[in-house]
Every structure is written in structure tokens, then in C-alpha cells.
C-alpha positions in Angstrom: 38.4 21.8 51.3 40.2 24.5 49.2 43.5 23.5 50.8 42.9 19.9 49.7 42.6 21.1 46.1 45.8 23.1 46.5 44.1 26.5 46.7 45.5 28.6 49.5 43.2 31.7 49.0 39.5 31.0 48.7 39.0 34.3 46.7 41.2 32.7 43.9 38.9 29.6 44.0 35.9 31.7 43.1 37.7 33.1 40.1 38.8 29.7 38.9 35.3 28.3 39.4 33.9 31.2 37.4 36.5 30.7 34.7 35.6 27.1 34.2 31.8 27.7 34.3 32.3 30.4 31.7 34.5 28.1 29.6 31.9 25.3 29.8 29.1 27.7 28.9 31.0 29.0 25.8 31.7 25.4 24.7 28.0 24.6 25.1 27.0 27.7 23.1 29.5 26.8 20.4 28.1 23.3 20.1 24.6 24.7 19.8 25.7 27.2 17.2 27.6 24.5 15.3 24.5 22.2 15.3 22.3 25.1 14.2 24.8 25.9 11.4 24.9 22.3 10.2 21.1 22.1 10.1 20.8 25.4 8.3 23.3 24.3 5.6 21.6 21.0 5.1 18.2 22.6 4.8 19.6 25.3 2.5 20.9 22.7 0.1 17.3 21.7 -0.7 16.2 25.3 -1.3 19.3 27.0 -2.9 21.7 26.1 -5.6 24.4 28.0 -3.8 24.7 30.1 -0.6 27.3 32.6 0.6 29.3 32.2 3.7 28.1 35.7 4.9 24.5 34.6 4.7 25.2 31.5 6.8 27.1 33.6 9.3 24.3 36.1 9.5 21.6 33.5 10.0 23.5 31.3 12.5 26.1 33.5 14.2 28.9 31.0 13.6 32.5 32.3 13.6 33.8 32.4 9.9 36.8 30.2 10.7 34.6 27.6 12.3 32.2 27.8 9.4 35.0 26.9 6.9 36.0 23.9 9.0 32.3 22.7 9.4 31.7 22.9 5.7 34.9 21.0 4.9 34.0 18.3 7.3 30.4 18.0 5.9 31.8 17.6 2.4 34.6 15.3 3.2 32.5 13.0 5.2 29.9 12.9 2.5 27.1 14.5 4.6 26.9 17.3 2.1 27.2 17.1 -1.7 28.7 20.5 -2.5 31.8 22.4 -3.7 33.4 25.3 -1.9 33.8 28.5 -3.8 35.6 31.7 -2.7 32.6 33.2 -1.0 30.2 30.3 -0.4 29.0 26.8 -1.1 27.6 25.5 -4.4 25.3 22.5 -3.8 25.6 19.6 -6.2 22.2 18.1 -7.1 22.2 14.4 -6.7 21.0 13.1 -10.1 21.5 9.5 -11.3 21.6 10.8 -14.9 24.6 13.0 -14.0 26.3 10.0 -12.4 25.6 7.9 -15.6 26.9 10.8 -17.8 30.1 11.1 -15.7 30.7 7.3 -15.9 30.1 7.4 -19.7 32.7 10.2 -20.0 35.2 8.1 -18.1 34.6 5.1 -20.3 34.8 7.2 -23.5 38.1 8.6 -22.3 39.4 5.1 -21.7 38.3 4.1 -25.2 40.0 7.2 -26.6 43.2 6.3 -24.8 43.0 2.7 -26.1 42.4 3.9 -29.6 45.4 6.2 -29.5 47.6 3.3 -28.2 46.3 1.0 -30.9 47.1 3.6 -33.5 50.6 4.2 -32.1 51.4 0.5 -31.9 49.9 -0.3 -35.3 52.3 2.1 -37.1 55.2 0.8 -35.0 54.3 -2.9 -35.8 53.9 -2.0 -39.5 57.5 -1.0 -39.7 58.6 -4.3 -38.1 56.3 -6.2 -40.5 58.3 -4.7 -43.4 61.6 -5.7 -41.9 60.7 -9.3 -41.0 61.4 -11.8 -43.8 59.0 -14.6 -43.0 56.3 -12.8 -41.0 53.9 -15.8 -41.0 56.5 -18.1 -39.4 57.4 -15.3 -36.9 53.8 -14.9 -35.9 53.2 -18.7 -35.5 56.4 -19.2 -33.4 55.8 -16.3 -31.1 52.0 -16.5 -30.7 51.8 -20.3 -30.7 48.1 -21.3 -30.0 47.1 -17.6 -30.0 47.8 -17.5 -33.8 44.5 -19.4 -34.3 42.6 -16.3 -33.2 43.9 -14.4 -36.2 44.2 -17.3 -38.7 41.3 -16.0 -40.8 42.5 -12.4 -40.7 46.0 -13.7 -41.7 44.4 -15.6 -44.7 42.5 -12.4 -45.7 45.7 -10.5 -45.5 47.6 -13.0 -47.7 44.7 -13.0 -50.2 44.8 -9.2 -50.3 41.3 -8.7 -48.8 42.6 -6.6 -45.9 45.6 -4.4 -45.5 48.6 -5.0 -43.3 47.3 -2.2 -41.0 43.9 -3.9 -40.6 45.6 -7.3 -39.8 47.6 -5.6 -37.1 44.5 -3.9 -35.6 42.7 -7.3 -35.6 45.7 -8.9 -33.9 45.8 -6.2 -31.2 42.0 -6.5 -30.7 41.8 -10.3 -30.7 45.0 -11.2 -28.9 45.8 -8.1 -27.0 49.0 -7.3 -25.2 50.7 -10.5 -26.2 50.4 -9.5 -29.9 52.0 -6.2 -29.2 54.7 -7.6 -27.0 56.2 -9.9 -29.7 57.1 -6.9 -31.7 58.6 -4.8 -28.8 
């Protein structure tokens, strides 16, 4: 039987068998330790705000290199809502109010960016307004039907009720990119 497997000396076969049994046992122990570690981390997230790697290693017996990989996998796959720090994990509490606040900050940043762009283009367009002889004809010919959207603002500008800057802002807000593009 050993010869069929390519083993000439049966004494070597015992060593190989022992090696593979040992390897399989270590793999099984690793899988059990890994599972124990994952469960410990998940349970710890409901008890602690943060936990050190050394405490996890002490409680579970996991190898430090394996622990780092396990934590990264849990976070990347979304199974754990946390951040990695130098010496541990900081758990992020899932709170709908925090999500709403973060979304609000994003929207406010977009509004700020838009406001800065409008301010930039307004001053740029003001310069062109000064240099264009018949601005009303220019607007009508370049905006076509879109001019109707700012007709009342244009009339207010002509009557002196609003400033040139205010007219430009209304044009940008009501017509959008097309209004800006005719001046660029």
C-alpha cells in the first residue's frame, strides 16, 4: 500500500501522516480561535466604546497578525461598524441622527460650493455686462425662450429696482448653467 502511494520506507509514512494530522489540527484550532475572536469583538462592540488589541489577544489567544486581518475584514465587509486605531478598535455607534447630521453636512458643503461658484461667476459676468453695448439684445438672442424666465427680473433691473449683481444672481439661479455659458 505504501509503495502504491510512492513511499518506499513505511517509517517515513508515519512521519508524513503525523505531519498532516498536526497541520489539520492546527488549522482547526485556528478556525475555532478565529470564530471565538470574531464573536468576542462583536459582543465587545455592544459593551465598550473601544477595545485594545492586547485585550482581545489576551481573551481569545489569537495571533496579533491574524487579529489585524480579521478586524480589517469585519470592517470592510460591513459586519463591524468601527475604526482601527494604533492600539485597538473604536466602535462607531449606529445612530440615525448621526447619519442625518452627516448627510446635512454634505448638503451644506454642496450649497457652500455652489454659493462660491455663483459669487465667482457673478463678478465675472458683471465685467462682461459693462463691456456689452446692447445687453438686452445679447441676452434675448443667446437665451432665446429662456429669457422669459428672467423677464421680470430684467424689467426690475431696467427700472432700477434691483442691481446688476442681483439680476445676474437671479439669472444663474433661474436659468442655471446656460446663463453662465453665454458669457464664457
